[in-house]
C-alpha positions as CSV (number, residue, x, y, z in Angstrom):
1,M,-26.0,-5.7,-7.5
2,I,-22.3,-4.6,-8.6
3,N,-22.9,-0.9,-9.6
4,L,-20.8,2.3,-8.3
5,E,-23.8,2.9,-6.4
6,N,-22.8,-0.3,-4.0
7,I,-18.8,0.0,-4.8
8,T,-18.7,3.3,-3.2
9,K,-21.1,2.0,0.0
10,A,-18.2,-0.6,0.1
11,R,-15.5,2.0,0.7
12,N,-17.3,3.4,3.2
13,N,-17.3,0.3,4.7
14,I,-13.6,-0.3,4.7
15,E,-12.8,3.2,5.4
16,G,-10.6,3.8,8.1
17,V,-9.6,0.0,7.8
18,A,-8.1,-1.2,4.2
19,Y,-5.6,1.2,3.2
20,N,-5.6,3.7,0.4
21,T,-2.6,2.1,-1.1
22,P,-0.1,4.4,-2.8
23,L,-0.4,4.9,-6.8
24,T,3.0,5.9,-8.0
25,Y,4.6,6.4,-11.1
26,A,7.4,3.8,-12.1
27,P,9.9,5.9,-14.0
28,I,12.5,3.0,-14.7
29,L,9.6,0.9,-16.7
30,S,7.9,3.4,-17.8
31,N,11.5,4.9,-19.8
32,N,12.4,1.1,-20.7
33,L,9.1,1.0,-22.7
34,D,8.8,4.2,-23.6
35,T,5.4,5.1,-22.1
36,S,3.9,6.6,-18.7
37,I,3.4,3.4,-16.0
38,Y,1.8,3.9,-12.7
39,L,1.6,1.0,-10.0
40,K,-1.8,0.5,-8.0
41,K,0.8,-0.6,-4.7
42,E,-1.8,-3.6,-3.2
43,N,1.0,-5.2,-1.9
44,L,1.8,-3.0,1.1
45,Q,-2.0,-3.6,1.6
46,L,-2.8,-4.8,5.6
47,T,-2.7,-8.4,4.7
48,G,-0.1,-8.0,1.6
49,S,-3.5,-7.8,-1.0
50,F,-6.3,-6.3,-1.9
51,K,-8.3,-9.5,-1.0
52,L,-9.1,-7.1,2.8
53,R,-11.0,-5.2,0.7
54,G,-13.9,-7.4,-0.4
55,A,-13.5,-9.8,2.1
56,F,-14.5,-6.7,5.1
57,N,-16.9,-5.4,3.2
58,K,-18.6,-9.1,2.3
59,I,-18.8,-9.2,6.6
60,A,-19.1,-5.6,7.5
61,T,-22.9,-6.8,5.5
62,L,-23.4,-9.7,7.3
63,T,-26.7,-10.0,9.8
64,V,-25.6,-9.8,13.9
65,E,-27.1,-13.6,13.8
66,E,-25.1,-14.6,10.8
67,K,-22.2,-12.8,12.4
68,S,-23.0,-15.1,15.1
69,K,-22.5,-18.6,13.6
70,G,-19.4,-17.6,12.0
71,V,-18.1,-17.5,8.6
72,V,-15.9,-20.2,6.4
73,A,-13.4,-19.3,3.5
74,A,-11.6,-21.2,0.5
75,S,-8.4,-19.7,-0.1
76,A,-4.8,-20.3,-1.5
77,G,-4.1,-17.1,1.1
78,N,-5.1,-14.3,0.8
79,H,-8.4,-14.1,0.5
80,A,-8.4,-16.8,3.7
81,Q,-5.8,-13.6,5.2
82,G,-8.7,-11.1,4.6
83,V,-11.5,-13.4,6.0
84,G,-9.3,-13.8,8.6
85,F,-8.7,-10.1,9.7
86,S,-12.0,-8.9,8.7
87,A,-13.8,-11.8,11.2
88,K,-11.2,-11.2,13.8
89,Y,-12.4,-7.4,13.6
90,F,-16.3,-8.2,14.0
91,G,-15.9,-10.5,16.4
92,C,-16.7,-13.8,14.9
93,D,-15.2,-17.0,13.9
94,A,-13.5,-18.5,11.1
95,T,-12.5,-21.4,9.4
96,I,-10.4,-21.2,6.2
97,V,-10.3,-24.1,3.6
98,M,-6.9,-23.6,2.4
99,P,-4.9,-26.2,-0.5
100,E,-2.5,-28.7,1.1
101,A,0.1,-27.1,-1.1
102,T,0.1,-23.6,0.7
103,P,2.9,-21.8,1.1
104,L,3.9,-21.8,5.1
105,T,4.1,-18.1,5.5
106,K,0.1,-18.1,4.4
107,V,-1.2,-20.4,6.1
108,N,0.6,-18.8,9.4
109,G,-0.2,-15.6,8.3
110,V,-3.8,-16.6,8.6
111,K,-3.9,-18.2,11.7
112,S,-2.3,-15.0,13.4
113,H,-5.4,-14.1,13.2
114,G,-7.2,-16.4,15.2
115,A,-8.7,-18.2,12.2
116,D,-9.0,-21.5,12.1
117,V,-7.0,-23.3,9.1
118,I,-8.2,-26.8,7.5
119,L,-5.7,-28.2,4.7
120,H,-7.4,-30.1,1.9
121,G,-7.3,-30.7,-1.6
122,S,-4.0,-30.2,-4.2
123,N,-5.7,-27.2,-5.1
124,Y,-8.1,-24.0,-4.9
125,D,-10.7,-26.3,-6.1
126,E,-10.9,-29.1,-4.3
127,A,-10.7,-26.8,-1.1
128,Y,-13.7,-24.9,-2.3
129,A,-15.9,-27.7,-2.5
130,F,-14.7,-29.0,0.7
131,A,-15.5,-25.7,2.5
132,L,-18.7,-25.4,1.2
133,D,-19.6,-28.5,2.0
134,Y,-18.4,-27.8,5.6
135,T,-19.9,-24.1,5.7
136,S,-23.6,-26.6,4.8
137,K,-23.3,-29.1,7.3
138,N,-22.2,-26.5,10.4
139,N,-24.4,-24.2,9.4
140,K,-22.3,-21.1,8.9
141,T,-22.0,-18.2,5.8
142,F,-19.3,-18.8,3.5
143,V,-17.3,-16.0,2.1
144,H,-16.6,-17.1,-1.7
145,P,-13.1,-15.1,-2.4
146,F,-14.6,-13.7,-6.0
147,E,-18.4,-15.1,-6.6
148,D,-20.3,-12.3,-4.5
149,D,-21.4,-9.1,-5.0
150,E,-20.0,-7.9,-1.9
151,V,-16.8,-9.0,-2.3
152,I,-16.7,-7.7,-5.7
153,C,-17.9,-4.5,-4.9
154,G,-15.3,-4.1,-2.0
155,Q,-12.7,-5.2,-4.7
156,G,-14.1,-2.1,-7.2
157,T,-13.1,0.2,-4.8
158,I,-9.7,0.6,-6.0
159,A,-11.3,1.6,-9.2
160,L,-12.1,4.8,-7.2
161,E,-9.0,5.7,-5.8
162,I,-7.1,5.3,-8.7
163,L,-9.8,7.6,-10.7
164,E,-9.1,10.0,-7.5
165,E,-5.4,10.6,-8.3
166,L,-5.1,9.9,-11.9
167,E,-8.1,10.9,-14.0
168,D,-6.3,11.0,-17.5
169,I,-5.6,7.2,-17.7
170,D,-6.3,5.4,-21.3
171,M,-5.4,1.8,-19.1
172,I,-5.6,-0.6,-16.5
173,I,-3.9,-3.9,-16.7
174,I,-5.2,-6.5,-13.3
175,P,-4.6,-9.9,-12.7
176,I,-7.4,-12.4,-13.4
177,G,-7.9,-15.4,-11.2
178,G,-11.6,-16.2,-10.3
179,G,-12.2,-12.5,-11.9
180,G,-13.3,-10.9,-8.5
181,L,-10.6,-7.9,-8.7
182,V,-11.1,-7.2,-12.9
183,S,-14.8,-7.4,-12.3
184,G,-14.8,-4.9,-9.6
185,I,-12.7,-2.1,-10.8
186,A,-14.3,-2.4,-14.2
187,A,-17.6,-2.0,-13.0
188,A,-16.8,1.4,-11.6
189,I,-14.7,2.2,-14.4
190,K,-16.6,1.6,-17.5
191,E,-19.3,3.5,-15.2
192,I,-17.1,6.8,-14.8
193,K,-15.1,6.4,-17.4
194,P,-16.1,3.9,-20.2
195,E,-13.1,4.8,-22.6
196,I,-10.7,3.4,-20.2
197,Q,-9.2,0.2,-21.2
198,I,-9.5,-2.6,-19.3
199,I,-7.1,-5.3,-20.0
200,G,-6.7,-8.7,-17.9
201,V,-3.6,-11.1,-17.6
202,V,-3.8,-14.8,-16.8
203,S,-0.8,-17.3,-16.4
204,S,-0.7,-19.4,-19.0
205,G,-0.2,-22.1,-16.1
206,A,-4.2,-21.4,-14.8
207,K,-5.9,-19.7,-18.1
208,S,-9.9,-21.1,-18.0
209,M,-11.1,-17.2,-18.0
210,K,-9.1,-15.8,-21.1
211,D,-10.3,-19.7,-22.7
212,S,-13.7,-18.9,-21.7
213,Y,-13.6,-15.1,-22.5
214,E,-12.4,-15.9,-25.9
215,Q,-15.2,-19.2,-27.0
216,K,-17.6,-16.9,-24.9
217,V,-18.6,-20.5,-22.9
218,A,-17.4,-21.8,-19.7
219,I,-14.4,-23.3,-20.1
220,D,-12.3,-25.5,-17.2
221,S,-9.4,-26.3,-17.3
222,I,-8.0,-29.8,-16.2
223,S,-5.4,-29.0,-13.3
224,V,-3.6,-25.8,-13.0
225,K,0.2,-25.1,-12.7
226,T,1.7,-21.3,-12.0
227,I,4.1,-20.2,-9.7
228,A,1.3,-17.1,-9.5
229,D,-0.7,-19.1,-6.8
230,G,-3.1,-16.4,-6.6
231,I,-4.6,-16.6,-9.5
232,A,-4.7,-20.5,-9.7
233,V,-8.3,-20.8,-10.4
234,R,-9.1,-24.4,-12.2
235,D,-12.7,-23.6,-13.1
236,T,-14.5,-20.6,-14.6
237,S,-17.6,-19.2,-12.9
238,L,-20.2,-18.4,-15.3
239,K,-21.2,-15.6,-13.0
240,M,-17.6,-13.9,-13.7
241,L,-17.3,-15.2,-17.1
242,D,-21.2,-12.7,-18.0
243,L,-18.4,-10.0,-15.8
244,V,-15.6,-10.3,-17.8
245,I,-16.9,-10.7,-21.3
246,K,-19.5,-7.5,-20.0
247,Y,-16.5,-5.6,-18.7
248,V,-12.7,-6.0,-19.9
249,D,-11.3,-5.3,-23.5
250,K,-9.3,-7.9,-23.7
251,I,-7.3,-11.0,-21.8
252,V,-3.8,-11.8,-22.3
253,E,-1.2,-14.5,-20.8
254,V,2.0,-14.4,-19.2
255,N,3.7,-18.0,-18.4
256,D,6.3,-18.4,-15.3
257,Q,9.5,-17.5,-16.9
258,E,8.0,-14.0,-17.7
259,I,6.0,-13.7,-14.6
260,A,9.6,-14.1,-12.6
261,S,11.4,-12.0,-14.5
262,A,8.7,-9.3,-14.2
263,I,8.7,-10.6,-10.1
264,L,13.0,-9.7,-10.1
265,F,12.6,-6.5,-11.9
266,L,10.2,-5.2,-9.2
267,L,12.6,-6.4,-6.2
268,E,15.4,-5.2,-8.1
269,Q,14.6,-1.7,-9.7
270,Q,11.3,-0.8,-7.7
271,K,12.5,-2.2,-4.6
272,L,9.0,-4.1,-4.0
273,V,8.1,-7.3,-3.0
274,V,5.5,-8.4,-5.3
275,E,3.3,-12.0,-5.7
276,G,3.1,-14.3,-8.9
277,A,-0.2,-12.6,-9.7
278,G,0.6,-9.1,-8.5
279,A,3.7,-9.4,-11.3
280,V,1.6,-10.7,-13.6
281,G,1.2,-6.7,-15.1
282,V,3.9,-6.1,-15.2
283,A,5.3,-9.3,-16.9
284,A,2.7,-8.2,-19.8
285,M,4.4,-5.3,-20.5
286,M,7.6,-6.2,-20.0
287,H,7.3,-9.1,-22.8
288,K,4.7,-7.5,-25.4
289,K,1.7,-8.6,-25.0
290,I,-0.4,-5.6,-24.4
291,D,0.2,-2.1,-26.8
292,I,0.7,0.2,-24.1
293,S,2.6,2.3,-26.3
294,G,1.7,6.2,-26.5
295,K,-0.4,5.4,-23.2
296,K,-1.3,6.3,-20.2
297,V,-1.1,2.7,-18.0
298,V,-2.1,1.5,-14.7
299,S,-0.8,-2.1,-13.4
300,I,-2.2,-3.8,-10.6
301,L,0.3,-5.4,-8.0
302,S,-2.4,-7.0,-6.5
303,G,-0.3,-9.0,-3.8
304,G,3.1,-9.2,-1.9
305,N,2.1,-12.2,-0.5
306,I,5.5,-14.4,-1.8
307,D,7.2,-17.7,-0.4
308,V,10.3,-16.8,0.3
309,T,11.9,-20.1,-0.9
310,M,9.7,-19.5,-3.9
311,L,11.4,-16.0,-3.7
312,S,14.7,-16.7,-3.1
313,Q,14.7,-19.5,-6.1
314,I,13.7,-16.8,-9.0
315,I,16.5,-14.7,-7.3
316,E,18.8,-17.7,-8.2
317,K,17.5,-18.7,-11.8
318,G,17.1,-14.3,-12.5
319,L,21.5,-14.3,-11.9
320,V,22.2,-16.9,-14.0
321,K,19.4,-16.1,-17.1
322,T,21.2,-12.2,-16.9
323,S,24.7,-13.8,-16.6
324,R,25.4,-12.4,-13.6
325,K,26.1,-16.5,-11.9
326,M,27.9,-18.7,-13.5
327,N,27.5,-22.5,-12.6
328,L,30.5,-25.1,-13.4
329,I,31.5,-28.5,-13.8
330,V,35.3,-28.5,-14.3
331,T,36.7,-31.8,-14.6
332,L,40.7,-31.7,-13.1
333,I,43.6,-34.0,-12.1
334,D,43.3,-35.1,-8.8
335,K,46.4,-34.2,-7.8
336,P,47.9,-31.4,-4.9
337,G,47.9,-28.1,-6.1
338,S,45.1,-28.8,-9.7
339,L,42.5,-27.0,-7.6
340,M,44.7,-24.0,-6.5
341,T,45.7,-23.6,-10.4
342,L,41.6,-23.6,-11.7
343,T,40.6,-21.6,-8.9
344,N,43.5,-18.6,-9.6
345,I,42.3,-18.5,-12.9
346,F,38.8,-17.1,-11.7
347,K,41.2,-14.7,-9.3
348,E,43.1,-13.6,-12.1
349,N,39.8,-12.9,-13.9
350,S,37.7,-11.2,-11.4
351,A,35.0,-13.9,-10.6
352,N,34.1,-14.6,-7.3
353,I,33.9,-18.2,-6.1
354,V,30.4,-18.5,-4.0
355,Q,29.8,-21.9,-3.6
356,I,32.3,-25.0,-4.6
357,D,31.9,-28.9,-4.0
358,Y,34.5,-31.2,-5.0
359,D,33.9,-34.7,-5.8
360,R,36.2,-37.4,-6.6
361,D,34.2,-40.6,-6.1
362,S,31.7,-40.2,-8.9
363,V,31.7,-43.6,-10.8
364,Q,31.0,-41.8,-13.6
365,L,34.9,-40.6,-13.7
366,D,37.7,-41.4,-14.6
367,F,40.3,-42.8,-12.3
368,G,42.8,-40.0,-10.9
369,D,39.9,-37.4,-11.8
370,A,37.6,-35.4,-10.0
371,N,34.6,-33.3,-10.8
372,V,34.4,-29.4,-9.1
373,T,31.2,-28.2,-8.8
374,I,31.3,-24.6,-8.7
375,S,29.3,-21.0,-8.7
376,L,30.5,-17.6,-9.9
377,E,29.5,-14.3,-9.4
378,T,29.9,-12.7,-13.0
379,K,29.6,-9.5,-14.8
380,G,27.9,-10.3,-17.9
381,E,28.0,-12.6,-21.0
382,E,31.4,-11.0,-22.3
383,H,32.7,-11.7,-18.3
384,Q,31.3,-15.3,-18.7
385,K,32.6,-15.8,-22.6
386,L,36.4,-14.5,-20.7
387,L,35.9,-17.2,-18.1
388,S,35.3,-20.0,-21.0
389,E,38.2,-19.1,-22.7
390,Q,40.8,-19.0,-20.3
391,L,39.4,-22.2,-19.0
392,I,39.6,-24.1,-22.9
393,K,43.3,-22.0,-23.2
394,Y,44.4,-24.4,-19.9
395,G,42.9,-27.5,-21.3
396,Y,40.1,-27.8,-18.7
397,R,36.9,-30.0,-19.8
398,F,33.9,-28.5,-18.2
399,K,30.3,-28.1,-18.4
400,Q,28.0,-24.9,-17.8
401,L,25.0,-25.6,-16.3
């Protein structure tokens, strides 16, 4: 049963293993949005995600016989690492089924705990179906990432930590994938302080729970596509939908561009590495999806296991979007000194060249011309406008990428 008593028991089970993660005031974000915002930093949790709490609590409650037979889980990464760590702690075997596109950093993280990894399916739901079949055939215990009372109670321990530090909060903003995190936290909050608003956030590319919540009936998605892989759940569980309807006050959605901007903001302004799923709450606030004016708000940063390749793409696109990087293709006459003349324009206008490529062989070029693809470090929109004006002044044909 999911209630305060069992969530308190779960806290006793995970004590000394899972971290009581920091809950800190976010001054820049609060100032930008003119309210009081606190961040619960589960991205700093052991294994890099809140998922350790539920996985550890579940395995802690298994019988000796169940532990001896081993456990199985299906996960895009964070639950997998939580199960892998917990199984190793209790000395039982673990097999984790992960989608084939799971980032290498998460696969390696699971293997580092001694778990066996099977890559199967294009998303969580396909991996999940395979894992259930594997569990049945091998007589093991399946540790569900969200549709399990002990797992949900483990996630709910976050609520107890928050209320011990901040009693007078008005709202908690929580990522939603399958619904385990939001259900666990909300169950505890609504039993202790029901006046606190619980707001869930989904990705636009995986919003089956939002659609189901609004229609009050389980609606599955045809497919999922989002940079927030930790909440990329295709199908809605009836059990989880009932819990979400019971406890959650509102669900909003954010798109990948908004999530990326939140990841970049947290990296630059808060010095925090947060994965897509963990950043959706901040994205919802930054992009005015929730009315937080005059409220004291806690946003759950649910995890920090972001693939470095994805992080690199987010940084590069963010620099372009905020006019700190300018990518150009400039056409010039292919003769000695032409490139130097071009680069002198950038030098005289304080634009730093970070990458350059010279192409004279493209069939799209007129004979005697060359294309220079160039990346510049710039200082904002006005600086980029000045550079464009200078190129026009000197007769260059160019296109901004």
